Structures are given as structure tokens and as C-alpha cells.
Backbone as CSV, one residue per row, in Angstrom:
resi,resn,N_x,N_y,N_z,CA_x,CA_y,CA_z,C_x,C_y,C_z
1,MET,27.631,-14.321,-25.932,27.843,-13.334,-24.516,26.544,-13.020,-23.801
2,LEU,25.453,-12.927,-24.231,24.092,-12.900,-23.606,23.832,-14.124,-22.572
3,GLU,24.016,-15.359,-23.000,23.997,-16.378,-22.106,24.880,-16.259,-21.173
4,GLU,25.999,-16.109,-21.179,27.171,-15.759,-20.179,26.696,-14.765,-19.158
5,ASN,26.316,-13.661,-19.587,25.762,-12.618,-18.898,24.731,-13.025,-17.949
6,LEU,23.766,-13.581,-18.568,22.799,-13.992,-17.492,22.889,-14.966,-16.500
7,LYS,23.907,-15.825,-16.937,24.286,-16.760,-15.959,24.945,-16.076,-14.816
8,PHE,25.944,-15.141,-15.272,26.686,-14.368,-14.272,25.558,-13.723,-13.094
9,VAL,24.764,-12.918,-13.896,23.768,-12.259,-13.153,23.006,-13.153,-12.293
10,GLU,22.530,-14.188,-12.728,21.619,-15.286,-11.871,22.437,-15.843,-10.856
11,ASN,23.766,-16.085,-11.055,24.478,-16.602,-9.835,24.733,-15.473,-8.879
12,GLU,25.053,-14.319,-9.353,25.057,-13.153,-8.207,23.991,-12.912,-7.464
13,ILE,22.658,-13.168,-7.950,21.300,-12.904,-7.381,21.140,-13.849,-6.456
14,GLN,21.709,-15.174,-6.897,21.518,-16.505,-5.925,22.633,-16.237,-4.456
15,GLU,23.602,-15.645,-5.051,24.432,-15.508,-3.937,24.263,-14.233,-2.760
16,ALA,23.576,-13.267,-3.539,22.917,-12.161,-2.379,21.859,-12.671,-1.742
17,CYS,20.983,-13.613,-2.370,20.108,-14.132,-1.727,20.357,-15.048,-0.651
18,ARG,21.307,-16.065,-0.797,21.954,-16.849,0.274,22.570,-15.782,1.268
19,ARG,23.334,-14.852,1.112,24.126,-14.063,2.202,23.052,-13.395,2.957
20,ALA,21.728,-12.861,2.307,20.863,-12.267,2.994,19.681,-13.146,3.590
21,GLY,19.936,-14.648,3.647,18.932,-15.646,4.017,17.477,-15.631,3.652
22,ARG,17.448,-15.246,2.449,16.280,-15.109,1.395,16.190,-16.350,0.483
23,ARG,15.185,-16.714,0.046,14.763,-17.434,-1.016,14.994,-16.853,-2.501
24,ARG,15.569,-17.575,-3.635,15.882,-17.122,-4.774,14.420,-16.290,-5.383
25,ASP,13.174,-16.915,-4.989,12.083,-16.927,-5.529,11.242,-15.515,-5.259
26,GLU,12.098,-15.106,-4.195,11.666,-13.859,-3.615,12.105,-12.259,-4.706
27,VAL,12.845,-12.934,-5.341,13.448,-11.609,-6.259,13.272,-11.817,-7.672
28,THR,12.613,-10.736,-8.093,12.470,-10.897,-9.821,13.513,-9.976,-10.491
29,LEU,14.137,-10.637,-11.528,14.892,-10.108,-12.596,14.146,-9.311,-13.527
30,ILE,14.456,-8.187,-13.729,13.655,-7.308,-14.830,14.825,-7.148,-15.733
31,ALA,14.809,-7.577,-17.058,15.878,-7.331,-17.891,15.588,-6.061,-18.737
32,VAL,16.331,-4.856,-18.303,16.154,-3.592,-19.051,16.551,-3.659,-20.463
33,SER,15.615,-3.585,-21.261,15.996,-3.851,-22.636,16.055,-2.385,-23.383
34,LYS,16.047,-1.317,-22.940,15.959,0.060,-23.476,17.069,-0.017,-24.631
35,THR,16.614,0.563,-25.806,17.665,0.681,-27.086,17.950,-0.375,-27.365
36,LYS,17.646,-1.473,-26.768,17.978,-2.936,-27.837,17.219,-3.378,-28.659
37,PRO,17.426,-3.738,-29.841,16.736,-4.470,-30.841,16.049,-5.407,-30.753
38,VAL,14.762,-5.589,-31.416,14.039,-6.897,-30.952,14.657,-8.390,-31.103
39,SER,15.785,-8.281,-32.193,16.432,-9.437,-32.420,17.140,-10.083,-30.878
40,VAL,17.600,-8.939,-30.223,18.397,-9.246,-28.886,17.374,-9.570,-27.918
41,LEU,16.212,-9.000,-27.897,15.280,-9.336,-26.947,14.521,-10.960,-27.173
42,LYS,14.554,-11.179,-28.524,14.240,-12.591,-28.950,15.306,-13.587,-28.504
43,GLU,16.579,-13.206,-28.554,17.517,-14.115,-27.972,17.441,-14.404,-26.403
44,ALA,17.194,-13.095,-25.664,16.984,-13.376,-24.180,15.621,-14.297,-24.082
45,TYR,14.705,-13.988,-24.741,13.565,-14.815,-24.467,13.668,-16.211,-24.761
46,ASP,14.775,-16.614,-25.896,14.893,-17.967,-26.128,15.807,-18.521,-24.936
47,LEU,16.555,-17.676,-23.967,17.324,-18.149,-23.000,16.380,-18.081,-21.670
48,GLY,15.051,-17.921,-21.926,14.217,-17.977,-20.651,13.582,-16.460,-19.985
49,VAL,14.280,-15.563,-20.499,13.585,-14.287,-20.125,12.242,-14.075,-20.231
50,ARG,11.515,-13.725,-19.294,9.861,-13.238,-19.710,9.705,-11.833,-19.246
51,VAL,10.793,-11.192,-18.151,10.401,-9.964,-17.854,11.101,-9.046,-18.242
52,PHE,10.621,-8.093,-18.901,11.469,-6.916,-19.907,11.121,-5.692,-18.941
53,GLY,11.960,-4.614,-18.851,11.607,-3.651,-18.484,12.136,-2.297,-19.614
54,GLU,10.951,-1.301,-19.870,11.563,-0.330,-20.853,11.328,0.920,-20.382
55,ASN,12.001,2.203,-20.877,11.866,3.281,-20.222,10.939,4.312,-21.040
56,LYS,10.684,3.908,-22.481,10.124,4.918,-23.245,9.050,4.132,-23.861
57,VAL,7.857,4.991,-23.709,6.538,4.401,-24.318,6.489,3.994,-25.874
58,GLN,7.094,4.593,-26.663,7.074,4.034,-28.240,7.637,2.816,-28.080
59,GLU,9.132,2.860,-27.412,9.971,1.606,-27.701,9.046,0.543,-27.022
60,LEU,8.480,0.377,-25.891,7.711,-0.405,-25.363,6.572,-0.987,-26.182
61,MET,5.914,-0.164,-26.645,4.814,-0.322,-27.856,5.293,-1.142,-28.999
62,ASP,6.247,-0.629,-29.592,7.084,-1.392,-30.855,7.363,-2.758,-30.344
63,LYS,7.995,-3.007,-29.338,8.227,-4.554,-29.049,7.403,-5.355,-28.767
64,TYR,6.321,-4.746,-28.184,5.243,-5.433,-27.436,4.380,-6.100,-28.810
65,GLU,4.232,-5.228,-29.649,3.644,-5.777,-30.971,4.720,-7.042,-31.686
66,GLU,6.028,-6.827,-31.532,6.459,-7.705,-32.388,6.963,-9.068,-31.377
67,LEU,6.716,-8.883,-30.306,7.271,-10.341,-29.438,6.244,-11.181,-29.003
68,PRO,6.500,-12.224,-28.004,5.475,-13.081,-27.841,4.456,-12.522,-26.621
69,LYS,3.737,-12.941,-26.536,2.680,-12.313,-25.457,2.515,-12.573,-24.271
70,ASP,3.380,-13.913,-23.868,3.751,-14.418,-22.557,4.563,-13.222,-21.540
71,ILE,5.238,-12.230,-22.716,6.180,-11.477,-21.749,5.545,-10.457,-20.830
72,HIS,6.226,-10.409,-19.734,5.575,-9.388,-18.796,6.302,-8.307,-18.961
73,TRP,5.881,-7.088,-19.364,6.472,-5.895,-19.484,6.108,-4.986,-18.505
74,HIS,7.303,-4.220,-18.268,7.284,-3.229,-16.894,7.723,-1.794,-17.568
75,MET,6.848,-0.796,-17.117,7.442,0.431,-17.505,8.214,0.997,-16.514
76,ILE,9.619,1.312,-16.681,10.288,1.751,-15.708,10.813,3.304,-15.577
77,GLY,10.456,3.909,-16.950,10.965,5.169,-17.104,10.047,6.148,-16.486
78,HIS,10.483,7.451,-16.568,9.468,8.627,-16.460,8.376,8.385,-17.474
79,LEU,7.238,8.496,-16.819,5.830,8.513,-17.800,5.382,9.811,-17.939
80,GLN,4.967,10.271,-19.194,4.092,11.558,-18.919,2.725,11.005,-19.261
81,ARG,2.081,11.810,-18.687,0.546,11.844,-18.744,-0.094,11.532,-19.821
82,ASN,0.293,12.183,-20.954,-0.142,12.027,-22.204,-0.004,10.739,-22.859
83,LYS,0.738,9.989,-22.368,0.999,8.622,-22.747,0.767,7.382,-22.102
84,VAL,-0.067,7.741,-21.072,-0.289,6.732,-20.392,-1.354,5.771,-21.100
85,LYS,-2.025,6.377,-21.905,-3.547,5.379,-22.572,-2.704,4.357,-23.448
86,TYR,-1.532,4.790,-24.074,-1.047,3.541,-24.892,-0.398,2.545,-24.330
87,ILE,-0.131,2.400,-23.126,0.748,1.337,-22.370,-0.324,0.836,-21.306
88,ILE,-1.373,1.276,-20.960,-2.163,0.853,-19.657,-2.680,-0.476,-19.887
89,ASP,-3.039,-1.041,-21.254,-3.223,-2.462,-21.114,-2.291,-3.372,-21.572
90,LYS,-0.914,-2.973,-21.697,0.022,-3.683,-22.120,1.159,-4.167,-20.849
91,VAL,1.116,-3.262,-19.880,1.970,-3.440,-18.696,1.596,-4.199,-17.856
92,ASP,2.368,-4.908,-17.075,2.118,-5.755,-15.743,2.377,-4.748,-14.682
93,LEU,3.353,-3.950,-14.714,3.681,-2.844,-13.550,4.046,-1.640,-14.156
94,ILE,3.690,-0.425,-13.494,4.377,0.870,-13.918,5.195,1.289,-12.456
95,HIS,6.405,1.477,-12.734,7.379,1.603,-11.877,7.689,3.038,-11.354
96,SER,7.221,3.757,-11.839,7.679,5.432,-11.878,6.546,6.413,-11.718
97,VAL,5.467,6.139,-10.715,4.494,7.025,-10.404,5.181,8.029,-9.300
98,ASP,5.123,9.273,-9.920,5.620,10.275,-9.018,5.000,11.364,-8.729
99,SER,3.627,11.397,-9.057,2.759,12.732,-8.944,1.373,12.160,-8.785
100,VAL,0.492,12.874,-7.937,-0.769,12.733,-7.750,-1.632,12.607,-9.253
101,ARG,-1.057,13.486,-10.059,-1.500,14.102,-11.365,-1.593,12.966,-12.381
102,LEU,-0.200,12.319,-12.140,-0.053,11.070,-12.953,-0.983,9.955,-12.656
103,ALA,-1.004,9.736,-11.288,-1.736,8.611,-10.566,-3.351,8.750,-11.157
104,GLU,-3.892,9.961,-10.917,-5.360,10.215,-11.308,-5.406,10.055,-13.027
105,THR,-4.436,10.124,-13.784,-4.356,9.827,-15.210,-4.638,8.272,-15.398
106,ILE,-3.657,8.014,-14.732,-3.473,6.198,-14.725,-4.981,5.823,-14.509
107,GLU,-5.536,6.154,-13.147,-6.728,5.787,-12.674,-7.853,6.203,-13.821
108,LYS,-7.969,7.396,-14.310,-8.932,7.538,-15.795,-8.863,6.447,-16.815
109,GLU,-7.626,6.530,-17.286,-7.474,5.332,-18.566,-7.860,4.097,-18.065
110,ALA,-7.500,3.741,-16.904,-7.895,2.348,-16.322,-9.142,2.014,-16.264
111,ALA,-9.968,3.148,-15.768,-11.515,3.023,-15.628,-12.219,2.861,-17.063
112,ARG,-11.450,3.638,-17.822,-12.017,3.737,-18.999,-12.136,2.216,-19.830
113,LYS,-10.937,1.609,-19.536,-10.799,0.383,-20.118,-11.222,-0.750,-18.998
114,ASN,-11.718,-0.506,-18.153,-12.275,-1.417,-17.200,-10.733,-2.472,-16.692
115,LEU,-9.895,-1.489,-16.245,-8.428,-2.417,-15.935,-8.520,-1.919,-14.216
116,THR,-7.822,-2.886,-13.583,-6.663,-2.598,-12.515,-5.451,-2.331,-12.872
117,VAL,-4.793,-1.319,-12.575,-3.380,-1.324,-12.755,-2.508,-1.424,-11.655
118,ASN,-1.464,-2.135,-11.933,-0.485,-2.336,-10.723,0.458,-1.169,-10.779
119,ILE,0.824,-0.454,-9.980,1.776,0.656,-9.830,2.849,0.691,-8.641
120,LEU,4.012,1.235,-8.667,4.656,1.482,-7.935,4.993,3.184,-7.332
121,ILE,5.265,3.434,-6.441,5.723,4.780,-6.221,6.932,5.035,-6.148
122,GLU,7.457,6.030,-7.072,9.038,6.078,-7.207,9.327,7.351,-6.095
123,VAL,10.199,7.063,-5.410,10.636,7.749,-4.297,12.163,8.290,-4.242
124,ASN,12.376,9.605,-4.622,13.699,10.149,-4.790,14.671,10.025,-3.273
125,VAL,14.850,8.918,-3.008,15.610,8.715,-1.753,16.722,9.321,-1.573
126,ALA,17.608,9.642,-2.573,18.872,9.931,-2.349,18.848,11.758,-2.469
127,GLY,17.415,12.041,-2.939,17.320,13.752,-3.029,18.027,14.166,-4.260
128,GLU,18.261,13.446,-5.303,19.216,14.250,-6.603,18.169,14.921,-7.210
129,GLU,18.732,16.067,-7.375,17.573,17.352,-8.298,17.545,16.556,-9.699
130,SER,18.274,15.640,-10.281,18.201,15.406,-11.801,17.203,14.087,-11.715
131,LYS,16.946,13.608,-10.776,16.058,12.312,-10.570,14.616,12.853,-10.102
132,PHE,13.569,11.861,-11.011,12.283,12.283,-10.648,11.950,11.483,-9.362
133,GLY,10.703,11.503,-8.741,10.377,10.624,-7.611,9.835,11.816,-6.452
134,VAL,9.043,11.375,-5.705,8.423,11.714,-4.284,9.579,11.957,-3.412
135,SER,9.546,12.721,-2.484,10.485,12.804,-1.569,10.374,11.967,-0.305
136,PRO,10.822,11.381,0.440,10.623,10.349,1.476,9.622,11.321,2.528
137,GLU,9.765,12.806,2.517,8.933,13.363,3.534,7.622,13.651,2.896
138,GLU,7.244,13.342,1.651,6.290,13.539,0.941,5.422,12.418,1.036
139,LEU,6.248,11.293,1.125,5.842,9.968,0.717,4.446,9.842,1.684
140,PRO,4.124,10.014,2.859,2.994,9.532,3.613,1.605,10.362,3.216
141,GLU,1.892,11.567,3.031,0.702,12.449,2.429,0.420,11.908,0.929
142,PHE,1.336,11.519,0.176,1.226,11.014,-1.173,0.517,9.890,-1.161
143,VAL,0.652,8.919,-0.348,0.170,7.726,-0.253,-1.498,7.924,0.031
144,GLU,-1.677,8.935,1.067,-3.184,9.122,1.464,-3.724,9.749,0.196
145,GLN,-3.095,10.376,-0.365,-3.729,11.199,-1.651,-4.227,10.346,-2.808
146,ILE,-3.661,9.009,-3.213,-3.894,8.254,-4.156,-4.423,7.067,-3.631
147,ALA,-4.524,6.890,-2.458,-5.078,5.389,-1.946,-6.766,5.252,-2.299
148,GLY,-7.431,6.381,-2.300,-8.857,6.206,-2.942,-9.158,5.732,-4.247
149,LEU,-8.074,5.983,-5.133,-8.245,5.674,-6.605,-8.336,3.928,-6.716
150,THR,-9.642,3.946,-7.542,-10.161,2.497,-7.475,-9.743,1.620,-8.164
151,HIS,-8.916,2.173,-9.321,-8.711,1.344,-10.739,-7.113,1.093,-10.637
152,ILE,-6.181,1.794,-9.682,-5.218,1.305,-9.558,-4.586,0.709,-8.141
153,ARG,-3.713,-0.034,-8.120,-3.134,-1.058,-6.884,-1.682,-0.287,-6.714
154,VAL,-1.519,0.239,-5.425,-0.274,0.411,-4.913,0.456,-0.634,-4.425
155,GLN,1.289,-1.317,-5.194,1.992,-2.482,-4.811,3.411,-2.177,-4.049
156,GLY,3.774,-1.039,-3.816,5.191,-0.926,-3.254,5.872,0.602,-3.636
157,LEU,7.344,0.394,-3.605,8.146,1.625,-3.843,9.084,1.100,-4.866
158,MET,9.604,2.143,-5.395,10.809,1.897,-6.286,11.525,3.346,-6.277
159,THR,13.106,3.170,-6.265,13.906,4.126,-6.093,14.890,3.877,-7.456
160,ILE,15.534,5.103,-7.698,16.968,4.957,-8.548,18.037,5.393,-7.907
161,ALA,18.897,4.600,-7.532,20.055,4.870,-6.710,21.047,5.704,-7.552
162,PRO,21.859,6.529,-6.839,22.939,7.175,-7.652,24.036,6.119,-8.352
163,PHE,24.436,6.745,-9.609,25.543,5.794,-9.725,26.770,5.870,-9.180
164,VAL,27.349,4.717,-8.763,28.390,5.133,-7.633,29.456,3.733,-8.373
165,GLU,30.560,3.944,-8.022,31.659,3.113,-8.347,31.470,1.724,-7.273
166,ASP,31.306,2.234,-6.126,31.401,0.972,-4.893,29.794,1.112,-4.562
167,SER,29.261,-0.068,-4.786,27.981,-0.402,-4.515,27.677,-0.275,-2.947
168,GLU,28.561,-0.343,-1.995,28.355,-0.478,-0.701,27.845,1.043,-0.636
169,ALA,28.316,2.122,-1.265,27.708,3.619,-1.101,26.319,3.822,-1.044
170,ASN,25.631,2.880,-1.847,24.174,3.027,-2.015,23.584,2.186,-0.872
171,ARG,23.896,1.364,-0.144,23.456,0.797,0.943,22.432,1.353,1.553
172,ARG,22.709,2.530,2.304,21.934,3.364,2.696,20.698,3.626,2.266
173,ILE,20.803,4.034,0.967,19.751,4.188,0.024,18.619,3.242,0.290
174,PHE,19.185,2.056,-0.022,18.102,0.933,-0.126,17.700,0.617,1.378
175,GLU,18.453,0.747,2.325,17.697,0.398,3.693,16.873,1.594,3.896
176,ASP,17.125,2.717,3.445,16.148,4.085,3.821,14.523,3.443,2.926
177,LEU,14.813,3.124,1.792,13.421,2.793,1.131,12.849,1.626,1.695
178,ARG,13.634,0.548,2.279,12.917,-0.522,2.758,12.362,0.029,4.148
179,LYS,12.869,0.910,4.767,12.141,1.390,6.144,11.034,2.214,5.888
180,LEU,10.991,2.812,4.773,9.834,3.617,4.371,8.728,2.751,3.839
181,SER,8.860,1.618,3.026,8.029,0.567,3.095,7.484,0.034,4.280
182,VAL,7.962,-0.252,5.346,7.602,-0.915,6.502,6.687,0.240,7.272
183,ASP,7.097,1.330,7.168,6.308,2.317,7.837,4.932,2.810,7.113
184,ILE,4.910,2.249,5.905,3.777,2.582,5.204,2.889,1.468,5.380
185,ALA,3.366,0.161,5.207,2.751,-0.963,5.567,1.978,-1.091,6.852
186,GLU,2.617,-0.459,7.954,2.295,-0.679,9.383,0.762,0.400,9.405
187,LYS,0.847,1.226,8.423,-0.444,2.384,8.557,-1.698,1.497,8.133
188,ASN,-1.503,0.241,7.193,-2.912,-0.615,6.836,-3.795,0.495,6.184
189,VAL,-3.111,1.078,5.201,-4.054,2.089,4.306,-4.829,1.269,3.235
190,ASP,-5.850,1.198,3.030,-6.820,0.662,2.085,-6.169,0.861,0.578
191,ASN,-5.923,-0.214,-0.144,-5.631,-0.064,-1.541,-3.886,0.119,-1.413
192,ILE,-3.536,-0.190,-0.375,-2.070,0.135,-0.158,-1.429,-1.098,0.046
193,THR,-0.480,-1.692,-0.607,0.419,-2.764,-0.256,2.232,-2.361,-0.364
194,MET,2.557,-3.253,0.174,4.186,-2.885,0.269,4.755,-4.171,-0.271
195,ARG,4.314,-4.954,-1.074,4.891,-6.266,-1.134,6.047,-6.250,-2.206
196,ILE,6.191,-5.008,-2.842,7.046,-4.890,-3.798,8.212,-3.637,-3.583
197,LEU,9.533,-4.340,-3.777,10.561,-3.156,-3.384,11.673,-3.261,-4.745
198,SER,11.387,-2.155,-5.681,12.172,-2.109,-6.862,13.305,-1.382,-6.592
199,MET,14.398,-1.977,-6.543,15.521,-1.122,-6.336,16.783,-1.807,-6.522
200,GLY,17.820,-1.357,-7.305,19.156,-2.109,-7.573,19.092,-2.107,-9.076
201,MET,20.379,-1.732,-9.579,20.512,-2.043,-10.980,21.747,-2.636,-11.090
202,THR,22.455,-2.709,-12.333,23.701,-3.403,-12.816,24.715,-3.272,-11.650
203,ASN,25.097,-1.931,-11.066,26.149,-1.797,-10.338,25.915,-2.217,-9.091
204,ASP,24.600,-2.377,-8.674,24.421,-2.433,-7.208,23.242,-3.395,-6.990
205,TYR,23.012,-4.429,-7.732,21.691,-4.994,-7.273,21.940,-6.072,-6.274
206,SER,23.230,-6.514,-6.224,23.511,-7.562,-4.966,23.180,-6.997,-3.650
207,VAL,23.818,-5.564,-3.499,23.759,-4.793,-2.478,21.915,-4.774,-2.052
208,ALA,21.215,-4.311,-3.140,19.911,-3.837,-2.913,19.089,-5.148,-2.531
209,ILE,19.649,-6.291,-2.981,18.978,-7.636,-2.667,19.068,-7.888,-1.140
210,GLU,20.610,-7.644,-0.821,20.816,-7.765,0.586,20.021,-6.999,1.412
211,GLU,19.469,-6.061,0.932,18.763,-4.725,2.005,17.098,-4.965,1.598
212,GLY,16.695,-6.173,1.097,15.187,-6.605,0.658,14.874,-6.181,-0.502
213,ALA,15.320,-5.804,-1.582,14.864,-5.678,-2.743,14.062,-6.879,-3.583
214,THR,12.931,-6.577,-3.812,11.945,-7.858,-4.644,12.162,-7.953,-6.251
215,MET,12.554,-6.756,-6.458,12.669,-6.446,-8.029,13.928,-5.755,-8.215
216,VAL,14.932,-6.246,-9.246,16.043,-5.715,-9.493,16.234,-5.488,-11.225
217,ARG,16.636,-4.229,-11.515,16.340,-3.917,-12.880,17.874,-3.952,-13.581
218,VAL,18.014,-4.740,-14.469,19.388,-5.105,-14.701,19.616,-5.162,-16.407
219,GLY,20.115,-4.041,-16.652,20.339,-3.540,-18.378,21.809,-3.966,-18.752
220,THR,22.563,-3.235,-18.473,24.166,-3.222,-18.984,24.560,-4.738,-18.831
221,GLY,24.475,-5.057,-17.474,24.729,-6.426,-16.824,24.498,-7.653,-18.021
222,ILE,23.234,-7.350,-18.431,22.695,-8.615,-19.179,22.922,-8.161,-20.604
223,PHE,22.847,-7.196,-21.209,22.829,-6.860,-22.615,23.894,-6.313,-23.114
224,GLY,25.032,-5.456,-22.042,26.150,-4.915,-22.452,25.837,-3.458,-22.694
225,ALA,26.715,-2.722,-23.227,26.641,-1.151,-22.873,25.727,-0.964,-24.377
226,ARG,24.676,0.280,-23.951,23.621,0.696,-24.832,24.103,1.803,-25.963
227,ASN,23.243,1.498,-27.223,23.599,2.519,-28.150,22.379,3.458,-28.173
228,TYR,22.521,4.472,-27.732,21.700,5.400,-27.570,21.180,6.274,-28.892
229,ALA,21.902,6.136,-30.029,21.829,6.616,-31.412,20.616,5.922,-31.901
230,ILE,20.042,4.505,-31.298,19.126,3.734,-32.144,18.102,4.854,-32.314
231,ASN,17.382,4.813,-33.394,16.187,5.524,-33.577,15.837,6.874,-33.063
232,GLY,17.211,7.463,-32.518,17.285,8.912,-31.838,17.019,8.670,-30.524
233,ARG,16.977,7.545,-30.229,16.338,7.414,-28.648,17.681,7.245,-27.757
């Protein structure tokens, strides 16, 4: 099933790229492996997957220790400041930076280990109260506030669109995030680049790619339904 799912997702990505006039190598597929056991991740690894996304710090740490070191780990879930130190040297990219205090904590921990950490700013484009993220209105000031942190590199933006039955309903969300990234890029702020747009999940990644996503986060579409009872997480 896993192999078939990966082939299906890959085909959908290629088709979306074709429709948008984009190259396939412009889009990174992040296999969202939260709640999935190491055995399943090993199976995906054997099928060629090298980029995994996790929501929980403890789960990422556990899997990091057990799996090959050529895996690229992405922290895509809400990150508490007191847990930054545990993953700072294990992840390629933190997608979910949504406060100045969190950015400052990442800066402090990165400086302590002499690292430069790549981050994305999470933007709550849809304005959902249940979601984390900076509001579109707050984004320009937020960028200015964290631009001076020398041990982080802002590489772009991330958003979590609403869960919808019809993926077209989220097209405006993705279009708006892309416009925000263009606006920020035009300001040429030091230490800020907008090369990454992390948007689109299992239900809507094709639409997200059509609107400019450079990273899509697909879990259920690859691994099937999640079991949230695992280890109480």
C-alpha cells in the first residue's frame, strides 16, 4: 500500500507541476510521519523517501536516533520554546515559527551550538482561531523584528489551510500566502529570503502546487489514517 500511495502522490505532484508550467524539482515532498512507527518510516526510506516531517519534539527525537542519518527532518508542528534545544541540531527546517519569543529562543540555542538554523514564518492566512501563526497584517512588522537575529535564516512562509472537502476552496489561501511572500521579497530585508512556500497537505497539495508551493506536507495520502493512540500522542 505504501508504495502505491507514494506513486500516486508523485504522479499527482507531477501533474500539478505540468498544469502550472513548473519543473518537478521545484517541489519538495515532505512525508508527514507523525504517529507512525519506525518500521513504517523504514519502509518509506527503502522506497526512496528522505524528507520526513514531524509534529512532536519527542517523537522526532526518538525517530532521529533510530533511523539513518541521511534523512532530512522537518519540524512542522507547533514548537514550544522549552523544547527548542532538543531539536535545534537535528532538523533541516523549522516550519512553525509564530512569535518573536520563539525566534529569539531559536537564536539563543543556535548561538550556543554555533549553528545557523533555517526557519519559516507560520502565517495564519485563513484567520482560524484554532490555528497558530502570525496574521497577514502582523507579518511585515514580524519580519523586521526577527531580521536581525544572526543565527537564524528566514527562508520563507508556511501556512496550514482549513480542512475542506473541495480543495478549490483553499486556492485563495495559497494565492494569498504567495502574494505575501512576493511583497516581503520585494523589500530586500537582510537575512530574509522567500524561496520556500510550505503549503498544501493531503487534501489540497495539487492546488497548492498550482499556486506556487515549493514544499507540500503529505501524511495520510502516503501513510494512511493516523493512530493517535500510539504512546498517548
